[in-house]
mmCIF file of the C-alpha atoms, coordinates in Angstrom:
data_MODEL
# 
_entry.id   MODEL 
# 
loop_
_atom_site.group_PDB 
_atom_site.id 
_atom_site.type_symbol 
_atom_site.label_atom_id 
_atom_site.label_alt_id 
_atom_site.label_comp_id 
_atom_site.label_asym_id 
_atom_site.label_entity_id 
_atom_site.label_seq_id 
_atom_site.pdbx_PDB_ins_code 
_atom_site.Cartn_x 
_atom_site.Cartn_y 
_atom_site.Cartn_z 
_atom_site.occupancy 
_atom_site.B_iso_or_equiv 
_atom_site.pdbx_formal_charge 
_atom_site.auth_seq_id 
_atom_site.auth_comp_id 
_atom_site.auth_asym_id 
_atom_site.auth_atom_id 
_atom_site.pdbx_PDB_model_num 
ATOM 1   C CA . UNK A 1 1   ? 17.450  -37.518 16.127  1.00 0.00 ? 1   UNK A CA 1 
ATOM 2   C CA . UNK A 1 2   ? 19.595  -35.226 13.973  1.00 0.00 ? 2   UNK A CA 1 
ATOM 3   C CA . UNK A 1 3   ? 18.592  -31.697 13.076  1.00 0.00 ? 3   UNK A CA 1 
ATOM 4   C CA . UNK A 1 4   ? 18.334  -32.701 9.418   1.00 0.00 ? 4   UNK A CA 1 
ATOM 5   C CA . UNK A 1 5   ? 15.826  -35.450 10.224  1.00 0.00 ? 5   UNK A CA 1 
ATOM 6   C CA . UNK A 1 6   ? 13.784  -33.131 12.458  1.00 0.00 ? 6   UNK A CA 1 
ATOM 7   C CA . UNK A 1 7   ? 13.569  -30.505 9.715   1.00 0.00 ? 7   UNK A CA 1 
ATOM 8   C CA . UNK A 1 8   ? 12.753  -33.166 7.123   1.00 0.00 ? 8   UNK A CA 1 
ATOM 9   C CA . UNK A 1 9   ? 9.928   -34.479 9.330   1.00 0.00 ? 9   UNK A CA 1 
ATOM 10  C CA . UNK A 1 10  ? 8.557   -30.948 9.849   1.00 0.00 ? 10  UNK A CA 1 
ATOM 11  C CA . UNK A 1 11  ? 8.575   -30.290 6.100   1.00 0.00 ? 11  UNK A CA 1 
ATOM 12  C CA . UNK A 1 12  ? 6.864   -33.597 5.313   1.00 0.00 ? 12  UNK A CA 1 
ATOM 13  C CA . UNK A 1 13  ? 4.185   -32.911 7.955   1.00 0.00 ? 13  UNK A CA 1 
ATOM 14  C CA . UNK A 1 14  ? 3.567   -29.438 6.514   1.00 0.00 ? 14  UNK A CA 1 
ATOM 15  C CA . UNK A 1 15  ? 3.301   -30.924 3.013   1.00 0.00 ? 15  UNK A CA 1 
ATOM 16  C CA . UNK A 1 16  ? 0.804   -33.511 4.258   1.00 0.00 ? 16  UNK A CA 1 
ATOM 17  C CA . UNK A 1 17  ? -1.305  -30.705 5.744   1.00 0.00 ? 17  UNK A CA 1 
ATOM 18  C CA . UNK A 1 18  ? -1.214  -28.882 2.389   1.00 0.00 ? 18  UNK A CA 1 
ATOM 19  C CA . UNK A 1 19  ? 0.600   -25.809 3.731   1.00 0.00 ? 19  UNK A CA 1 
ATOM 20  C CA . UNK A 1 20  ? 2.622   -25.434 0.523   1.00 0.00 ? 20  UNK A CA 1 
ATOM 21  C CA . UNK A 1 21  ? -0.297  -25.719 -1.895  1.00 0.00 ? 21  UNK A CA 1 
ATOM 22  C CA . UNK A 1 22  ? -1.258  -22.062 -2.463  1.00 0.00 ? 22  UNK A CA 1 
ATOM 23  C CA . UNK A 1 23  ? 2.059   -20.260 -2.283  1.00 0.00 ? 23  UNK A CA 1 
ATOM 24  C CA . UNK A 1 24  ? 2.597   -17.291 -4.615  1.00 0.00 ? 24  UNK A CA 1 
ATOM 25  C CA . UNK A 1 25  ? 4.676   -18.205 -7.638  1.00 0.00 ? 25  UNK A CA 1 
ATOM 26  C CA . UNK A 1 26  ? 3.928   -21.920 -7.334  1.00 0.00 ? 26  UNK A CA 1 
ATOM 27  C CA . UNK A 1 27  ? 5.311   -23.778 -10.338 1.00 0.00 ? 27  UNK A CA 1 
ATOM 28  C CA . UNK A 1 28  ? 7.344   -20.798 -11.540 1.00 0.00 ? 28  UNK A CA 1 
ATOM 29  C CA . UNK A 1 29  ? 11.143  -20.578 -11.452 1.00 0.00 ? 29  UNK A CA 1 
ATOM 30  C CA . UNK A 1 30  ? 12.636  -18.354 -8.777  1.00 0.00 ? 30  UNK A CA 1 
ATOM 31  C CA . UNK A 1 31  ? 14.404  -15.303 -10.226 1.00 0.00 ? 31  UNK A CA 1 
ATOM 32  C CA . UNK A 1 32  ? 17.617  -14.900 -8.234  1.00 0.00 ? 32  UNK A CA 1 
ATOM 33  C CA . UNK A 1 33  ? 19.221  -12.396 -10.623 1.00 0.00 ? 33  UNK A CA 1 
ATOM 34  C CA . UNK A 1 34  ? 18.900  -9.465  -8.230  1.00 0.00 ? 34  UNK A CA 1 
ATOM 35  C CA . UNK A 1 35  ? 20.214  -11.566 -5.353  1.00 0.00 ? 35  UNK A CA 1 
ATOM 36  C CA . UNK A 1 36  ? 23.390  -12.578 -7.196  1.00 0.00 ? 36  UNK A CA 1 
ATOM 37  C CA . UNK A 1 37  ? 23.882  -9.069  -8.630  1.00 0.00 ? 37  UNK A CA 1 
ATOM 38  C CA . UNK A 1 38  ? 24.153  -7.804  -5.042  1.00 0.00 ? 38  UNK A CA 1 
ATOM 39  C CA . UNK A 1 39  ? 27.752  -8.000  -3.760  1.00 0.00 ? 39  UNK A CA 1 
ATOM 40  C CA . UNK A 1 40  ? 28.344  -10.907 -1.397  1.00 0.00 ? 40  UNK A CA 1 
ATOM 41  C CA . UNK A 1 41  ? 29.446  -8.705  1.519   1.00 0.00 ? 41  UNK A CA 1 
ATOM 42  C CA . UNK A 1 42  ? 26.191  -6.715  1.255   1.00 0.00 ? 42  UNK A CA 1 
ATOM 43  C CA . UNK A 1 43  ? 24.140  -9.942  1.157   1.00 0.00 ? 43  UNK A CA 1 
ATOM 44  C CA . UNK A 1 44  ? 25.904  -11.228 4.268   1.00 0.00 ? 44  UNK A CA 1 
ATOM 45  C CA . UNK A 1 45  ? 25.362  -7.944  6.110   1.00 0.00 ? 45  UNK A CA 1 
ATOM 46  C CA . UNK A 1 46  ? 21.677  -7.919  5.164   1.00 0.00 ? 46  UNK A CA 1 
ATOM 47  C CA . UNK A 1 47  ? 21.266  -11.510 6.335   1.00 0.00 ? 47  UNK A CA 1 
ATOM 48  C CA . UNK A 1 48  ? 22.923  -10.743 9.685   1.00 0.00 ? 48  UNK A CA 1 
ATOM 49  C CA . UNK A 1 49  ? 20.689  -7.703  10.229  1.00 0.00 ? 49  UNK A CA 1 
ATOM 50  C CA . UNK A 1 50  ? 17.577  -9.633  9.220   1.00 0.00 ? 50  UNK A CA 1 
ATOM 51  C CA . UNK A 1 51  ? 18.419  -12.515 11.563  1.00 0.00 ? 51  UNK A CA 1 
ATOM 52  C CA . UNK A 1 52  ? 18.969  -10.015 14.377  1.00 0.00 ? 52  UNK A CA 1 
ATOM 53  C CA . UNK A 1 53  ? 15.490  -8.583  13.797  1.00 0.00 ? 53  UNK A CA 1 
ATOM 54  C CA . UNK A 1 54  ? 16.824  -5.291  12.471  1.00 0.00 ? 54  UNK A CA 1 
ATOM 55  C CA . UNK A 1 55  ? 15.016  -3.602  9.603   1.00 0.00 ? 55  UNK A CA 1 
ATOM 56  C CA . UNK A 1 56  ? 16.022  -0.667  7.406   1.00 0.00 ? 56  UNK A CA 1 
ATOM 57  C CA . UNK A 1 57  ? 14.786  2.755   8.519   1.00 0.00 ? 57  UNK A CA 1 
ATOM 58  C CA . UNK A 1 58  ? 12.505  2.942   5.466   1.00 0.00 ? 58  UNK A CA 1 
ATOM 59  C CA . UNK A 1 59  ? 10.726  -0.264  6.442   1.00 0.00 ? 59  UNK A CA 1 
ATOM 60  C CA . UNK A 1 60  ? 10.401  0.857   10.040  1.00 0.00 ? 60  UNK A CA 1 
ATOM 61  C CA . UNK A 1 61  ? 8.833   4.143   8.918   1.00 0.00 ? 61  UNK A CA 1 
ATOM 62  C CA . UNK A 1 62  ? 6.441   2.343   6.567   1.00 0.00 ? 62  UNK A CA 1 
ATOM 63  C CA . UNK A 1 63  ? 5.370   0.066   9.423   1.00 0.00 ? 63  UNK A CA 1 
ATOM 64  C CA . UNK A 1 64  ? 4.773   3.076   11.689  1.00 0.00 ? 64  UNK A CA 1 
ATOM 65  C CA . UNK A 1 65  ? 2.780   4.799   8.932   1.00 0.00 ? 65  UNK A CA 1 
ATOM 66  C CA . UNK A 1 66  ? 0.605   1.696   8.505   1.00 0.00 ? 66  UNK A CA 1 
ATOM 67  C CA . UNK A 1 67  ? -0.087  1.556   12.253  1.00 0.00 ? 67  UNK A CA 1 
ATOM 68  C CA . UNK A 1 68  ? -0.989  5.252   12.326  1.00 0.00 ? 68  UNK A CA 1 
ATOM 69  C CA . UNK A 1 69  ? -3.381  4.784   9.407   1.00 0.00 ? 69  UNK A CA 1 
ATOM 70  C CA . UNK A 1 70  ? -5.113  1.965   11.261  1.00 0.00 ? 70  UNK A CA 1 
ATOM 71  C CA . UNK A 1 71  ? -5.329  4.093   14.393  1.00 0.00 ? 71  UNK A CA 1 
ATOM 72  C CA . UNK A 1 72  ? -6.773  6.953   12.376  1.00 0.00 ? 72  UNK A CA 1 
ATOM 73  C CA . UNK A 1 73  ? -9.475  4.687   11.011  1.00 0.00 ? 73  UNK A CA 1 
ATOM 74  C CA . UNK A 1 74  ? -10.505 3.528   14.465  1.00 0.00 ? 74  UNK A CA 1 
ATOM 75  C CA . UNK A 1 75  ? -10.189 6.856   16.311  1.00 0.00 ? 75  UNK A CA 1 
ATOM 76  C CA . UNK A 1 76  ? -13.499 8.228   17.559  1.00 0.00 ? 76  UNK A CA 1 
ATOM 77  C CA . UNK A 1 77  ? -12.494 11.525  19.126  1.00 0.00 ? 77  UNK A CA 1 
ATOM 78  C CA . UNK A 1 78  ? -11.681 14.403  16.732  1.00 0.00 ? 78  UNK A CA 1 
ATOM 79  C CA . UNK A 1 79  ? -8.812  15.684  18.896  1.00 0.00 ? 79  UNK A CA 1 
ATOM 80  C CA . UNK A 1 80  ? -7.324  12.173  18.865  1.00 0.00 ? 80  UNK A CA 1 
ATOM 81  C CA . UNK A 1 81  ? -7.674  12.078  15.080  1.00 0.00 ? 81  UNK A CA 1 
ATOM 82  C CA . UNK A 1 82  ? -5.884  15.413  14.840  1.00 0.00 ? 82  UNK A CA 1 
ATOM 83  C CA . UNK A 1 83  ? -2.950  14.087  16.870  1.00 0.00 ? 83  UNK A CA 1 
ATOM 84  C CA . UNK A 1 84  ? -2.778  10.956  14.748  1.00 0.00 ? 84  UNK A CA 1 
ATOM 85  C CA . UNK A 1 85  ? -2.967  12.970  11.504  1.00 0.00 ? 85  UNK A CA 1 
ATOM 86  C CA . UNK A 1 86  ? -0.104  15.173  12.715  1.00 0.00 ? 86  UNK A CA 1 
ATOM 87  C CA . UNK A 1 87  ? 2.026   12.143  13.625  1.00 0.00 ? 87  UNK A CA 1 
ATOM 88  C CA . UNK A 1 88  ? 1.159   10.519  10.290  1.00 0.00 ? 88  UNK A CA 1 
ATOM 89  C CA . UNK A 1 89  ? 2.222   13.614  8.329   1.00 0.00 ? 89  UNK A CA 1 
ATOM 90  C CA . UNK A 1 90  ? 5.509   13.752  10.267  1.00 0.00 ? 90  UNK A CA 1 
ATOM 91  C CA . UNK A 1 91  ? 6.290   10.096  9.544   1.00 0.00 ? 91  UNK A CA 1 
ATOM 92  C CA . UNK A 1 92  ? 5.399   10.505  5.862   1.00 0.00 ? 92  UNK A CA 1 
ATOM 93  C CA . UNK A 1 93  ? 7.630   13.578  5.659   1.00 0.00 ? 93  UNK A CA 1 
ATOM 94  C CA . UNK A 1 94  ? 10.504  11.673  7.288   1.00 0.00 ? 94  UNK A CA 1 
ATOM 95  C CA . UNK A 1 95  ? 10.024  8.837   4.815   1.00 0.00 ? 95  UNK A CA 1 
ATOM 96  C CA . UNK A 1 96  ? 9.933   11.167  1.805   1.00 0.00 ? 96  UNK A CA 1 
ATOM 97  C CA . UNK A 1 97  ? 13.037  13.040  2.952   1.00 0.00 ? 97  UNK A CA 1 
ATOM 98  C CA . UNK A 1 98  ? 14.887  9.774   3.463   1.00 0.00 ? 98  UNK A CA 1 
ATOM 99  C CA . UNK A 1 99  ? 14.015  8.657   -0.061  1.00 0.00 ? 99  UNK A CA 1 
ATOM 100 C CA . UNK A 1 100 ? 15.118  12.007  -1.506  1.00 0.00 ? 100 UNK A CA 1 
ATOM 101 C CA . UNK A 1 101 ? 18.486  11.767  0.277   1.00 0.00 ? 101 UNK A CA 1 
ATOM 102 C CA . UNK A 1 102 ? 19.008  8.252   -1.054  1.00 0.00 ? 102 UNK A CA 1 
ATOM 103 C CA . UNK A 1 103 ? 18.335  9.365   -4.638  1.00 0.00 ? 103 UNK A CA 1 
ATOM 104 C CA . UNK A 1 104 ? 21.265  11.793  -4.553  1.00 0.00 ? 104 UNK A CA 1 
# 
């Protein structure tokens, strides 16, 4: 069986299960303006990085901040909370500095 037929079968099965019923933006046109306003070489580079599992530093920092916030919410010991708060402040500072540098 060809790859095209396998993918087609997978899509049809997912449709039969209703997996595409409640997607955000259903029935609305996709706005690709920003995509096509980005230079092609940048789009290709972003696609390669995304496929390799690489994320921008900003996204990585935001993910780390989210994890620290969850840890802070579940921490029971006050000394542990203090360590998490300190790490959280450091990550937020790194993120803010990175954004400031990018603005210039």
